[in-house]
Backbone as XML, in Angstrom:
<?xml version="1.0"?>
<chain id="A" units="angstrom">
  <residue number="1" name="MET">
    <atom name="N" x="0.927" y="-1.203" z="0.006"/>
    <atom name="CA" x="-0.001" y="0.034" z="0.064"/>
    <atom name="C" x="0.931" y="1.203" z="0.027"/>
  </residue>
  <residue number="2" name="ALA">
    <atom name="N" x="0.473" y="2.228" z="-0.719"/>
    <atom name="CA" x="1.325" y="3.361" z="-0.937"/>
    <atom name="C" x="1.394" y="4.448" z="0.162"/>
  </residue>
  <residue number="3" name="PHE">
    <atom name="N" x="0.170" y="4.455" z="0.947"/>
    <atom name="CA" x="0.096" y="5.520" z="2.003"/>
    <atom name="C" x="-0.212" y="4.805" z="3.304"/>
  </residue>
  <residue number="4" name="GLN">
    <atom name="N" x="0.371" y="5.370" z="4.380"/>
    <atom name="CA" x="0.112" y="4.818" z="5.753"/>
    <atom name="C" x="-0.218" y="6.038" z="6.629"/>
  </residue>
  <residue number="5" name="TYR">
    <atom name="N" x="-1.176" y="5.833" z="7.485"/>
    <atom name="CA" x="-1.574" y="6.832" z="8.499"/>
    <atom name="C" x="-1.550" y="6.165" z="9.909"/>
  </residue>
  <residue number="6" name="ALA">
    <atom name="N" x="-0.828" y="6.860" z="10.856"/>
    <atom name="CA" x="-0.824" y="6.320" z="12.188"/>
    <atom name="C" x="-1.553" y="7.342" z="13.153"/>
  </residue>
  <residue number="7" name="ALA">
    <atom name="N" x="-2.703" y="7.027" z="13.552"/>
    <atom name="CA" x="-3.520" y="7.835" z="14.367"/>
    <atom name="C" x="-3.524" y="7.310" z="15.796"/>
  </residue>
  <residue number="8" name="LYS">
    <atom name="N" x="-3.101" y="8.227" z="16.667"/>
    <atom name="CA" x="-3.052" y="7.841" z="18.203"/>
    <atom name="C" x="-4.471" y="7.657" z="18.692"/>
  </residue>
  <residue number="9" name="PHE">
    <atom name="N" x="-4.640" y="6.623" z="19.542"/>
    <atom name="CA" x="-5.952" y="6.490" z="20.175"/>
    <atom name="C" x="-5.774" y="6.339" z="21.720"/>
  </residue>
  <residue number="10" name="ILE">
    <atom name="N" x="-6.637" y="6.901" z="22.406"/>
    <atom name="CA" x="-6.728" y="6.777" z="23.889"/>
    <atom name="C" x="-8.225" y="6.443" z="24.236"/>
  </residue>
  <residue number="11" name="CYS">
    <atom name="N" x="-8.380" y="5.283" z="25.006"/>
    <atom name="CA" x="-9.775" y="4.838" z="25.184"/>
    <atom name="C" x="-9.959" y="4.388" z="26.664"/>
  </residue>
  <residue number="12" name="GLY">
    <atom name="N" x="-10.933" y="4.948" z="27.381"/>
    <atom name="CA" x="-11.324" y="4.438" z="28.635"/>
    <atom name="C" x="-10.853" y="5.254" z="29.839"/>
  </residue>
  <residue number="13" name="PRO">
    <atom name="N" x="-11.133" y="4.755" z="31.002"/>
    <atom name="CA" x="-10.930" y="5.515" z="32.245"/>
    <atom name="C" x="-9.434" y="5.444" z="32.735"/>
  </residue>
  <residue number="14" name="SER">
    <atom name="N" x="-8.844" y="6.597" z="32.970"/>
    <atom name="CA" x="-7.508" y="6.711" z="33.495"/>
    <atom name="C" x="-7.520" y="7.067" z="34.910"/>
  </residue>
  <residue number="15" name="GLU">
    <atom name="N" x="-6.781" y="6.346" z="35.735"/>
    <atom name="CA" x="-6.789" y="6.604" z="37.247"/>
    <atom name="C" x="-5.775" y="7.776" z="37.606"/>
  </residue>
  <residue number="16" name="GLY">
    <atom name="N" x="-5.043" y="8.283" z="36.528"/>
    <atom name="CA" x="-4.153" y="9.343" z="36.868"/>
    <atom name="C" x="-2.717" y="8.973" z="36.981"/>
  </residue>
  <residue number="17" name="THR">
    <atom name="N" x="-2.409" y="7.758" z="36.702"/>
    <atom name="CA" x="-0.925" y="7.339" z="36.826"/>
    <atom name="C" x="-0.175" y="7.565" z="35.529"/>
  </residue>
  <residue number="18" name="VAL">
    <atom name="N" x="-0.937" y="7.477" z="34.317"/>
    <atom name="CA" x="-0.180" y="7.726" z="33.045"/>
    <atom name="C" x="-0.750" y="9.019" z="32.396"/>
  </residue>
  <residue number="19" name="LEU">
    <atom name="N" x="-1.989" y="9.226" z="32.395"/>
    <atom name="CA" x="-2.534" y="10.490" z="31.884"/>
    <atom name="C" x="-3.448" y="10.992" z="33.099"/>
  </residue>
  <residue number="20" name="ALA">
    <atom name="N" x="-3.896" y="12.246" z="32.924"/>
    <atom name="CA" x="-4.716" y="12.877" z="33.969"/>
    <atom name="C" x="-5.958" y="11.995" z="34.196"/>
  </residue>
  <residue number="21" name="ARG">
    <atom name="N" x="-6.369" y="11.910" z="35.521"/>
    <atom name="CA" x="-7.542" y="11.125" z="35.859"/>
    <atom name="C" x="-8.681" y="11.641" z="34.985"/>
  </residue>
  <residue number="22" name="GLY">
    <atom name="N" x="-9.425" y="10.643" z="34.382"/>
    <atom name="CA" x="-10.605" y="11.092" z="33.573"/>
    <atom name="C" x="-10.986" y="9.990" z="32.627"/>
  </residue>
  <residue number="23" name="TYR">
    <atom name="N" x="-11.987" y="10.248" z="31.795"/>
    <atom name="CA" x="-12.433" y="9.252" z="30.777"/>
    <atom name="C" x="-12.165" y="9.765" z="29.361"/>
  </residue>
  <residue number="24" name="TYR">
    <atom name="N" x="-11.510" y="8.951" z="28.635"/>
    <atom name="CA" x="-10.969" y="9.384" z="27.280"/>
    <atom name="C" x="-11.650" y="8.622" z="26.186"/>
  </residue>
  <residue number="25" name="LEU">
    <atom name="N" x="-11.925" y="9.290" z="25.109"/>
    <atom name="CA" x="-12.502" y="8.634" z="23.889"/>
    <atom name="C" x="-11.760" y="9.192" z="22.734"/>
  </residue>
  <residue number="26" name="THR">
    <atom name="N" x="-11.603" y="8.327" z="21.660"/>
    <atom name="CA" x="-11.016" y="8.692" z="20.427"/>
    <atom name="C" x="-11.963" y="8.209" z="19.291"/>
  </residue>
  <residue number="27" name="ALA">
    <atom name="N" x="-12.105" y="9.097" z="18.240"/>
    <atom name="CA" x="-12.865" y="8.699" z="17.065"/>
    <atom name="C" x="-11.890" y="9.057" z="15.907"/>
  </residue>
  <residue number="28" name="VAL">
    <atom name="N" x="-11.526" y="8.116" z="15.051"/>
    <atom name="CA" x="-10.732" y="8.418" z="13.909"/>
    <atom name="C" x="-11.606" y="8.388" z="12.636"/>
  </residue>
  <residue number="29" name="ASN">
    <atom name="N" x="-11.739" y="9.448" z="11.917"/>
    <atom name="CA" x="-12.596" y="9.601" z="10.770"/>
    <atom name="C" x="-11.804" y="9.465" z="9.532"/>
  </residue>
  <residue number="30" name="VAL">
    <atom name="N" x="-12.315" y="8.651" z="8.568"/>
    <atom name="CA" x="-11.663" y="8.417" z="7.364"/>
    <atom name="C" x="-12.524" y="8.809" z="6.196"/>
  </residue>
  <residue number="31" name="HIS">
    <atom name="N" x="-12.051" y="9.626" z="5.228"/>
    <atom name="CA" x="-12.817" y="10.078" z="4.099"/>
    <atom name="C" x="-12.111" y="9.728" z="2.814"/>
  </residue>
  <residue number="32" name="ASN">
    <atom name="N" x="-12.830" y="9.248" z="1.870"/>
    <atom name="CA" x="-12.293" y="8.946" z="0.563"/>
    <atom name="C" x="-12.546" y="10.084" z="-0.437"/>
  </residue>
  <residue number="33" name="PRO">
    <atom name="N" x="-11.530" y="10.922" z="-0.734"/>
    <atom name="CA" x="-11.802" y="12.076" z="-1.599"/>
    <atom name="C" x="-11.695" y="11.703" z="-3.114"/>
  </residue>
  <residue number="34" name="THR">
    <atom name="N" x="-11.511" y="10.407" z="-3.427"/>
    <atom name="CA" x="-11.374" y="10.083" z="-4.839"/>
    <atom name="C" x="-12.753" y="9.913" z="-5.550"/>
  </residue>
  <residue number="35" name="ARG">
    <atom name="N" x="-12.776" y="9.705" z="-6.810"/>
    <atom name="CA" x="-13.983" y="9.444" z="-7.610"/>
    <atom name="C" x="-14.303" y="8.043" z="-7.658"/>
  </residue>
  <residue number="36" name="GLU">
    <atom name="N" x="-13.643" y="7.164" z="-7.067"/>
    <atom name="CA" x="-13.968" y="5.785" z="-7.150"/>
    <atom name="C" x="-13.855" y="5.078" z="-5.828"/>
  </residue>
  <residue number="37" name="GLU">
    <atom name="N" x="-14.497" y="3.990" z="-5.762"/>
    <atom name="CA" x="-14.440" y="3.131" z="-4.476"/>
    <atom name="C" x="-13.059" y="2.600" z="-4.239"/>
  </residue>
  <residue number="38" name="ILE">
    <atom name="N" x="-12.680" y="2.737" z="-3.042"/>
    <atom name="CA" x="-11.318" y="2.142" z="-2.704"/>
    <atom name="C" x="-11.397" y="1.197" z="-1.560"/>
  </residue>
  <residue number="39" name="GLU">
    <atom name="N" x="-10.308" y="0.644" z="-1.196"/>
    <atom name="CA" x="-10.348" y="-0.299" z="-0.080"/>
    <atom name="C" x="-9.046" y="0.101" z="0.781"/>
  </residue>
  <residue number="40" name="PHE">
    <atom name="N" x="-9.230" y="0.041" z="2.064"/>
    <atom name="CA" x="-7.990" y="0.295" z="2.883"/>
    <atom name="C" x="-7.897" y="-0.790" z="3.996"/>
  </residue>
  <residue number="41" name="SER">
    <atom name="N" x="-6.747" y="-0.956" z="4.520"/>
    <atom name="CA" x="-6.559" y="-1.915" z="5.625"/>
    <atom name="C" x="-6.330" y="-1.078" z="6.959"/>
  </residue>
  <residue number="42" name="LYS">
    <atom name="N" x="-6.710" y="-1.725" z="8.055"/>
    <atom name="CA" x="-6.435" y="-1.106" z="9.334"/>
    <atom name="C" x="-5.891" y="-2.158" z="10.268"/>
  </residue>
  <residue number="43" name="LYS">
    <atom name="N" x="-5.034" y="-1.677" z="11.231"/>
    <atom name="CA" x="-4.556" y="-2.626" z="12.282"/>
    <atom name="C" x="-4.475" y="-1.701" z="13.508"/>
  </residue>
  <residue number="44" name="PHE">
    <atom name="N" x="-4.249" y="-2.357" z="14.627"/>
    <atom name="CA" x="-4.175" y="-1.664" z="15.936"/>
    <atom name="C" x="-2.872" y="-2.077" z="16.673"/>
  </residue>
  <residue number="45" name="ALA">
    <atom name="N" x="-2.142" y="-1.065" z="16.960"/>
    <atom name="CA" x="-0.860" y="-1.351" z="17.701"/>
    <atom name="C" x="-1.013" y="-0.773" z="19.149"/>
  </residue>
  <residue number="46" name="ILE">
    <atom name="N" x="-0.968" y="-1.714" z="20.109"/>
    <atom name="CA" x="-1.160" y="-1.382" z="21.498"/>
    <atom name="C" x="0.198" y="-0.780" z="22.033"/>
  </residue>
  <residue number="47" name="ALA">
    <atom name="N" x="0.057" y="0.212" z="22.902"/>
    <atom name="CA" x="1.246" y="0.860" z="23.561"/>
    <atom name="C" x="1.079" y="0.813" z="25.024"/>
  </residue>
  <residue number="48" name="TRP">
    <atom name="N" x="1.932" y="0.000" z="25.726"/>
    <atom name="CA" x="1.820" y="-0.054" z="27.194"/>
    <atom name="C" x="2.802" y="0.966" z="27.847"/>
  </residue>
  <residue number="49" name="PRO">
    <atom name="N" x="2.498" y="1.359" z="29.081"/>
    <atom name="CA" x="3.429" y="2.242" z="29.755"/>
    <atom name="C" x="4.752" y="1.601" z="30.096"/>
  </residue>
  <residue number="50" name="GLY">
    <atom name="N" x="5.772" y="2.315" z="30.517"/>
    <atom name="CA" x="7.031" y="1.766" z="30.853"/>
    <atom name="C" x="7.811" y="1.300" z="29.652"/>
  </residue>
  <residue number="51" name="GLN">
    <atom name="N" x="7.578" y="1.869" z="28.495"/>
    <atom name="CA" x="8.311" y="1.445" z="27.252"/>
    <atom name="C" x="8.156" y="-0.006" z="26.983"/>
  </residue>
  <residue number="52" name="ARG">
    <atom name="N" x="6.928" y="-0.540" z="27.204"/>
    <atom name="CA" x="6.587" y="-1.978" z="26.904"/>
    <atom name="C" x="5.828" y="-2.013" z="25.638"/>
  </residue>
  <residue number="53" name="PRO">
    <atom name="N" x="6.281" y="-2.549" z="24.530"/>
    <atom name="CA" x="5.492" y="-2.655" z="23.251"/>
    <atom name="C" x="4.344" y="-3.686" z="23.499"/>
  </residue>
  <residue number="54" name="GLY">
    <atom name="N" x="3.139" y="-3.422" z="22.903"/>
    <atom name="CA" x="2.043" y="-4.298" z="22.966"/>
    <atom name="C" x="1.828" y="-4.999" z="21.640"/>
  </residue>
  <residue number="55" name="ALA">
    <atom name="N" x="0.808" y="-5.707" z="21.622"/>
    <atom name="CA" x="0.450" y="-6.534" z="20.467"/>
    <atom name="C" x="0.098" y="-5.724" z="19.228"/>
  </residue>
  <residue number="56" name="VAL">
    <atom name="N" x="0.226" y="-6.119" z="18.046"/>
    <atom name="CA" x="-0.263" y="-5.546" z="16.854"/>
    <atom name="C" x="-1.437" y="-6.475" z="16.386"/>
  </residue>
  <residue number="57" name="VAL">
    <atom name="N" x="-2.668" y="-5.959" z="16.357"/>
    <atom name="CA" x="-3.852" y="-6.766" z="15.921"/>
    <atom name="C" x="-4.147" y="-6.406" z="14.521"/>
  </residue>
  <residue number="58" name="ASP">
    <atom name="N" x="-3.954" y="-7.437" z="13.669"/>
    <atom name="CA" x="-4.045" y="-7.113" z="12.216"/>
    <atom name="C" x="-4.967" y="-8.133" z="11.547"/>
  </residue>
  <residue number="59" name="ASP">
    <atom name="N" x="-6.208" y="-8.316" z="12.134"/>
    <atom name="CA" x="-7.103" y="-9.292" z="11.707"/>
    <atom name="C" x="-8.268" y="-8.734" z="10.888"/>
  </residue>
  <residue number="60" name="ALA">
    <atom name="N" x="-8.378" y="-7.450" z="10.719"/>
    <atom name="CA" x="-9.538" y="-6.759" z="10.053"/>
    <atom name="C" x="-9.438" y="-6.995" z="8.534"/>
  </residue>
  <residue number="61" name="PRO">
    <atom name="N" x="-10.603" y="-7.358" z="7.944"/>
    <atom name="CA" x="-10.605" y="-7.480" z="6.461"/>
    <atom name="C" x="-10.472" y="-6.097" z="5.914"/>
  </residue>
  <residue number="62" name="LEU">
    <atom name="N" x="-10.173" y="-6.089" z="4.595"/>
    <atom name="CA" x="-10.125" y="-4.757" z="3.816"/>
    <atom name="C" x="-11.442" y="-4.057" z="3.944"/>
  </residue>
  <residue number="63" name="THR">
    <atom name="N" x="-11.425" y="-2.713" z="4.144"/>
    <atom name="CA" x="-12.606" y="-1.952" z="4.327"/>
    <atom name="C" x="-12.908" y="-1.150" z="3.066"/>
  </residue>
  <residue number="64" name="PRO">
    <atom name="N" x="-14.082" y="-1.415" z="2.387"/>
    <atom name="CA" x="-14.436" y="-0.660" z="1.196"/>
    <atom name="C" x="-14.932" y="0.682" z="1.627"/>
  </residue>
  <residue number="65" name="LEU">
    <atom name="N" x="-14.716" y="1.734" z="0.831"/>
    <atom name="CA" x="-15.181" y="3.085" z="1.048"/>
    <atom name="C" x="-15.482" y="3.761" z="-0.327"/>
  </residue>
  <residue number="66" name="GLY">
    <atom name="N" x="-16.662" y="4.094" z="-0.530"/>
    <atom name="CA" x="-17.072" y="4.624" z="-1.863"/>
    <atom name="C" x="-16.588" y="6.045" z="-2.018"/>
  </residue>
  <residue number="67" name="SER">
    <atom name="N" x="-16.713" y="6.575" z="-3.167"/>
    <atom name="CA" x="-16.354" y="7.951" z="-3.563"/>
    <atom name="C" x="-17.058" y="8.924" z="-2.632"/>
  </residue>
  <residue number="68" name="ASP">
    <atom name="N" x="-16.205" y="9.753" z="-2.002"/>
    <atom name="CA" x="-16.685" y="10.821" z="-1.099"/>
    <atom name="C" x="-17.342" y="10.351" z="0.198"/>
  </residue>
  <residue number="69" name="GLN">
    <atom name="N" x="-17.300" y="8.993" z="0.454"/>
    <atom name="CA" x="-17.866" y="8.487" z="1.686"/>
    <atom name="C" x="-16.839" y="8.637" z="2.858"/>
  </residue>
  <residue number="70" name="ALA">
    <atom name="N" x="-17.401" y="8.636" z="4.006"/>
    <atom name="CA" x="-16.578" y="8.630" z="5.229"/>
    <atom name="C" x="-17.047" y="7.634" z="6.218"/>
  </residue>
  <residue number="71" name="LEU">
    <atom name="N" x="-16.169" y="7.240" z="7.099"/>
    <atom name="CA" x="-16.556" y="6.363" z="8.218"/>
    <atom name="C" x="-15.701" y="6.688" z="9.479"/>
  </residue>
  <residue number="72" name="GLU">
    <atom name="N" x="-16.084" y="5.999" z="10.597"/>
    <atom name="CA" x="-15.413" y="6.337" z="11.846"/>
    <atom name="C" x="-14.934" y="5.075" z="12.450"/>
  </residue>
  <residue number="73" name="ILE">
    <atom name="N" x="-13.685" y="5.078" z="12.999"/>
    <atom name="CA" x="-13.107" y="3.947" z="13.754"/>
    <atom name="C" x="-13.114" y="4.528" z="15.234"/>
  </residue>
  <residue number="74" name="ASP">
    <atom name="N" x="-13.918" y="3.850" z="16.142"/>
    <atom name="CA" x="-13.984" y="4.419" z="17.490"/>
    <atom name="C" x="-13.541" y="3.455" z="18.471"/>
  </residue>
  <residue number="75" name="CYS">
    <atom name="N" x="-13.605" y="3.869" z="19.763"/>
    <atom name="CA" x="-13.127" y="3.081" z="20.915"/>
    <atom name="C" x="-13.922" y="1.732" z="20.981"/>
  </residue>
  <residue number="76" name="GLN">
    <atom name="N" x="-15.143" y="1.713" z="20.635"/>
    <atom name="CA" x="-15.877" y="0.456" z="20.605"/>
    <atom name="C" x="-15.251" y="-0.525" z="19.601"/>
  </residue>
  <residue number="77" name="GLU">
    <atom name="N" x="-14.912" y="-0.112" z="18.420"/>
    <atom name="CA" x="-14.346" y="-1.063" z="17.467"/>
    <atom name="C" x="-12.942" y="-1.446" z="17.941"/>
  </residue>
  <residue number="78" name="ILE">
    <atom name="N" x="-12.211" y="-0.482" z="18.429"/>
    <atom name="CA" x="-10.775" y="-0.776" z="18.920"/>
    <atom name="C" x="-10.886" y="-1.809" z="19.994"/>
  </residue>
  <residue number="79" name="ARG">
    <atom name="N" x="-11.753" y="-1.737" z="20.955"/>
    <atom name="CA" x="-11.951" y="-2.709" z="22.038"/>
    <atom name="C" x="-12.349" y="-4.058" z="21.468"/>
  </residue>
  <residue number="80" name="ALA">
    <atom name="N" x="-13.285" y="-4.126" z="20.556"/>
    <atom name="CA" x="-13.729" y="-5.336" z="19.992"/>
    <atom name="C" x="-12.624" y="-6.016" z="19.229"/>
  </residue>
  <residue number="81" name="ARG">
    <atom name="N" x="-11.761" y="-5.319" z="18.452"/>
    <atom name="CA" x="-10.654" y="-5.897" z="17.720"/>
    <atom name="C" x="-9.597" y="-6.317" z="18.585"/>
  </residue>
  <residue number="82" name="THR">
    <atom name="N" x="-9.287" y="-5.623" z="19.562"/>
    <atom name="CA" x="-8.062" y="-5.890" z="20.506"/>
    <atom name="C" x="-8.401" y="-6.784" z="21.633"/>
  </residue>
  <residue number="83" name="GLN">
    <atom name="N" x="-9.771" y="-6.925" z="21.906"/>
    <atom name="CA" x="-10.304" y="-7.622" z="23.070"/>
    <atom name="C" x="-9.731" y="-7.099" z="24.372"/>
  </residue>
  <residue number="84" name="LEU">
    <atom name="N" x="-9.424" y="-5.819" z="24.459"/>
    <atom name="CA" x="-9.024" y="-5.141" z="25.684"/>
    <atom name="C" x="-10.113" y="-4.422" z="26.325"/>
  </residue>
  <residue number="85" name="THR">
    <atom name="N" x="-10.073" y="-4.270" z="27.571"/>
    <atom name="CA" x="-10.991" y="-3.444" z="28.459"/>
    <atom name="C" x="-10.235" y="-2.498" z="29.242"/>
  </residue>
  <residue number="86" name="GLY">
    <atom name="N" x="-10.867" y="-1.628" z="29.945"/>
    <atom name="CA" x="-10.152" y="-0.623" z="30.775"/>
    <atom name="C" x="-9.551" y="0.441" z="29.917"/>
  </residue>
  <residue number="87" name="PHE">
    <atom name="N" x="-8.345" y="0.954" z="30.483"/>
    <atom name="CA" x="-7.593" y="2.034" z="29.823"/>
    <atom name="C" x="-6.671" y="1.367" z="28.795"/>
  </residue>
  <residue number="88" name="VAL">
    <atom name="N" x="-6.693" y="1.950" z="27.610"/>
    <atom name="CA" x="-5.852" y="1.379" z="26.553"/>
    <atom name="C" x="-5.436" y="2.470" z="25.589"/>
  </residue>
  <residue number="89" name="LYS">
    <atom name="N" x="-4.232" y="2.459" z="25.204"/>
    <atom name="CA" x="-3.597" y="3.485" z="24.295"/>
    <atom name="C" x="-2.802" y="2.788" z="23.201"/>
  </residue>
  <residue number="90" name="GLY">
    <atom name="N" x="-2.672" y="3.482" z="22.104"/>
    <atom name="CA" x="-1.978" y="2.882" z="20.911"/>
    <atom name="C" x="-2.185" y="3.656" z="19.684"/>
  </residue>
  <residue number="91" name="PHE">
    <atom name="N" x="-2.130" y="2.973" z="18.527"/>
    <atom name="CA" x="-2.262" y="3.535" z="17.236"/>
    <atom name="C" x="-3.166" y="2.809" z="16.403"/>
  </residue>
  <residue number="92" name="VAL">
    <atom name="N" x="-4.141" y="3.460" z="15.660"/>
    <atom name="CA" x="-4.795" y="2.972" z="14.573"/>
    <atom name="C" x="-3.915" y="3.092" z="13.349"/>
  </residue>
  <residue number="93" name="ILE">
    <atom name="N" x="-3.537" y="2.094" z="12.655"/>
    <atom name="CA" x="-2.686" y="2.202" z="11.498"/>
    <atom name="C" x="-3.539" y="1.884" z="10.256"/>
  </residue>
  <residue number="94" name="ILE">
    <atom name="N" x="-3.679" y="2.852" z="9.345"/>
    <atom name="CA" x="-4.506" y="2.732" z="8.196"/>
    <atom name="C" x="-3.542" y="2.685" z="6.971"/>
  </residue>
  <residue number="95" name="GLU">
    <atom name="N" x="-3.764" y="1.740" z="6.016"/>
    <atom name="CA" x="-2.876" y="1.740" z="4.812"/>
    <atom name="C" x="-3.783" y="1.718" z="3.588"/>
  </residue>
  <residue number="96" name="SER">
    <atom name="N" x="-3.486" y="2.393" z="2.572"/>
    <atom name="CA" x="-4.273" y="2.522" z="1.330"/>
    <atom name="C" x="-3.297" y="2.807" z="0.141"/>
  </residue>
  <residue number="97" name="ASN">
    <atom name="N" x="-3.891" y="2.373" z="-1.048"/>
    <atom name="CA" x="-3.197" y="2.852" z="-2.228"/>
    <atom name="C" x="-3.517" y="4.197" z="-2.666"/>
  </residue>
  <residue number="98" name="PHE">
    <atom name="N" x="-4.490" y="4.775" z="-2.053"/>
    <atom name="CA" x="-4.840" y="6.117" z="-2.386"/>
    <atom name="C" x="-4.793" y="7.012" z="-1.155"/>
  </residue>
  <residue number="99" name="GLU">
    <atom name="N" x="-4.545" y="8.321" z="-1.417"/>
    <atom name="CA" x="-4.457" y="9.199" z="-0.273"/>
    <atom name="C" x="-5.846" y="9.489" z="0.251"/>
  </residue>
  <residue number="100" name="LEU">
    <atom name="N" x="-5.927" y="9.483" z="1.560"/>
    <atom name="CA" x="-7.271" y="9.642" z="2.250"/>
    <atom name="C" x="-7.226" y="10.948" z="3.177"/>
  </residue>
  <residue number="101" name="ASP">
    <atom name="N" x="-8.352" y="11.279" z="3.592"/>
    <atom name="CA" x="-8.426" y="12.333" z="4.682"/>
    <atom name="C" x="-8.615" y="11.565" z="5.930"/>
  </residue>
  <residue number="102" name="VAL">
    <atom name="N" x="-7.757" y="11.681" z="6.920"/>
    <atom name="CA" x="-7.844" y="11.045" z="8.192"/>
    <atom name="C" x="-7.660" y="12.056" z="9.300"/>
  </residue>
  <residue number="103" name="VAL">
    <atom name="N" x="-8.731" y="12.140" z="10.106"/>
    <atom name="CA" x="-8.777" y="13.127" z="11.212"/>
    <atom name="C" x="-9.175" y="12.349" z="12.464"/>
  </residue>
  <residue number="104" name="ALA">
    <atom name="N" x="-8.423" y="12.593" z="13.510"/>
    <atom name="CA" x="-8.598" y="11.963" z="14.787"/>
    <atom name="C" x="-9.271" y="13.075" z="15.709"/>
  </residue>
  <residue number="105" name="VAL">
    <atom name="N" x="-10.329" y="12.619" z="16.518"/>
    <atom name="CA" x="-11.097" y="13.526" z="17.342"/>
    <atom name="C" x="-10.878" y="12.869" z="18.806"/>
  </residue>
  <residue number="106" name="TYR">
    <atom name="N" x="-10.398" y="13.751" z="19.695"/>
    <atom name="CA" x="-10.138" y="13.316" z="21.097"/>
    <atom name="C" x="-11.047" y="14.097" z="21.987"/>
  </residue>
  <residue number="107" name="THR">
    <atom name="N" x="-11.659" y="13.366" z="22.925"/>
    <atom name="CA" x="-12.485" y="13.998" z="23.917"/>
    <atom name="C" x="-12.167" y="13.406" z="25.346"/>
  </residue>
  <residue number="108" name="ALA">
    <atom name="N" x="-12.290" y="14.203" z="26.355"/>
    <atom name="CA" x="-12.059" y="13.750" z="27.718"/>
    <atom name="C" x="-13.026" y="14.398" z="28.621"/>
  </residue>
  <residue number="109" name="ALA">
    <atom name="N" x="-13.506" y="13.642" z="29.601"/>
    <atom name="CA" x="-14.459" y="14.109" z="30.684"/>
    <atom name="C" x="-13.799" y="13.664" z="32.100"/>
  </residue>
  <residue number="110" name="ARG">
    <atom name="N" x="-14.335" y="14.212" z="33.149"/>
    <atom name="CA" x="-13.892" y="13.845" z="34.468"/>
    <atom name="C" x="-14.316" y="12.325" z="34.761"/>
  </residue>
  <residue number="111" name="THR">
    <atom name="N" x="-15.524" y="11.952" z="34.330"/>
    <atom name="CA" x="-16.021" y="10.623" z="34.520"/>
    <atom name="C" x="-17.008" y="10.359" z="33.307"/>
  </residue>
  <residue number="112" name="ILE">
    <atom name="N" x="-17.445" y="9.104" z="33.205"/>
    <atom name="CA" x="-18.402" y="8.672" z="32.214"/>
    <atom name="C" x="-19.713" y="9.462" z="32.506"/>
  </residue>
  <residue number="113" name="GLY">
    <atom name="N" x="-20.343" y="10.024" z="31.543"/>
    <atom name="CA" x="-21.528" y="10.762" z="31.670"/>
    <atom name="C" x="-21.468" y="12.212" z="31.959"/>
  </residue>
  <residue number="114" name="GLN">
    <atom name="N" x="-20.307" y="12.668" z="32.274"/>
    <atom name="CA" x="-20.034" y="13.997" z="32.608"/>
    <atom name="C" x="-19.885" y="14.819" z="31.265"/>
  </residue>
  <residue number="115" name="PRO">
    <atom name="N" x="-20.084" y="16.182" z="31.371"/>
    <atom name="CA" x="-19.848" y="16.968" z="30.123"/>
    <atom name="C" x="-18.366" y="16.854" z="29.726"/>
  </residue>
  <residue number="116" name="ILE">
    <atom name="N" x="-18.193" y="17.061" z="28.368"/>
    <atom name="CA" x="-16.834" y="16.990" z="27.798"/>
    <atom name="C" x="-15.978" y="18.095" z="28.371"/>
  </residue>
  <residue number="117" name="GLN">
    <atom name="N" x="-14.900" y="17.821" z="28.878"/>
    <atom name="CA" x="-13.970" y="18.834" z="29.394"/>
    <atom name="C" x="-13.078" y="19.334" z="28.427"/>
  </residue>
  <residue number="118" name="THR">
    <atom name="N" x="-12.704" y="18.542" z="27.429"/>
    <atom name="CA" x="-11.715" y="18.924" z="26.369"/>
    <atom name="C" x="-12.132" y="18.242" z="25.092"/>
  </residue>
  <residue number="119" name="LEU">
    <atom name="N" x="-11.902" y="18.928" z="23.931"/>
    <atom name="CA" x="-12.041" y="18.402" z="22.648"/>
    <atom name="C" x="-10.919" y="18.891" z="21.705"/>
  </residue>
  <residue number="120" name="HIS">
    <atom name="N" x="-10.282" y="17.932" z="21.020"/>
    <atom name="CA" x="-9.231" y="18.209" z="20.163"/>
    <atom name="C" x="-9.360" y="17.372" z="18.880"/>
  </residue>
  <residue number="121" name="MET">
    <atom name="N" x="-9.100" y="18.074" z="17.791"/>
    <atom name="CA" x="-9.031" y="17.312" z="16.415"/>
    <atom name="C" x="-7.756" y="17.546" z="15.861"/>
  </residue>
  <residue number="122" name="GLU">
    <atom name="N" x="-7.191" y="16.492" z="15.247"/>
    <atom name="CA" x="-5.969" y="16.466" z="14.565"/>
    <atom name="C" x="-5.974" y="15.747" z="13.173"/>
  </residue>
  <residue number="123" name="ARG">
    <atom name="N" x="-5.557" y="16.453" z="12.221"/>
    <atom name="CA" x="-5.364" y="15.779" z="10.860"/>
    <atom name="C" x="-4.183" y="14.946" z="10.882"/>
  </residue>
  <residue number="124" name="VAL">
    <atom name="N" x="-4.318" y="13.675" z="10.485"/>
    <atom name="CA" x="-3.261" y="12.748" z="10.442"/>
    <atom name="C" x="-2.570" y="12.736" z="9.093"/>
  </residue>
  <residue number="125" name="PRO">
    <atom name="N" x="-1.330" y="13.103" z="8.950"/>
    <atom name="CA" x="-0.642" y="13.189" z="7.681"/>
    <atom name="C" x="-0.277" y="11.822" z="7.076"/>
  </residue>
  <residue number="126" name="PRO">
    <atom name="N" x="-0.328" y="11.648" z="5.821"/>
    <atom name="CA" x="0.121" y="10.400" z="5.200"/>
    <atom name="C" x="1.595" y="10.280" z="5.227"/>
  </residue>
  <residue number="127" name="ARG">
    <atom name="N" x="1.982" y="9.013" z="5.320"/>
    <atom name="CA" x="3.450" y="8.626" z="5.145"/>
    <atom name="C" x="3.499" y="7.785" z="3.842"/>
  </residue>
  <residue number="128" name="ARG">
    <atom name="N" x="4.402" y="8.116" z="2.995"/>
    <atom name="CA" x="4.612" y="7.287" z="1.783"/>
    <atom name="C" x="5.404" y="6.006" z="2.112"/>
  </residue>
  <residue number="129" name="ARG">
    <atom name="N" x="4.880" y="4.871" z="1.585"/>
    <atom name="CA" x="5.555" y="3.668" z="1.909"/>
    <atom name="C" x="6.288" y="3.224" z="0.706"/>
  </residue>
</chain>
């Protein structure tokens, strides 16, 4: 695949030992700006504290995306694919033969159900492979 995107994800409740105490969610949005349907792959690389590398989960089938369509990869999918619960961090790695628009949206609150305390959006640049 010609292009790779590595979008950071942070999901779940933090007790304050690694990140500030709170509840974190990530949504990675993918848009196909081309005039044709494309397919892309995605995998999840887990990052543990203390410089411990985690597993790379690469079991997802190719994802089709029509012209000008968009989709979202969220914490619910990340948990389902990695089979992890609790607080988890790492990268969603997207690979495609076509350049895509990839934007990560990060939110945090003090606890589940509380109003959002922070919102940040970040465009993920492509890396040529």
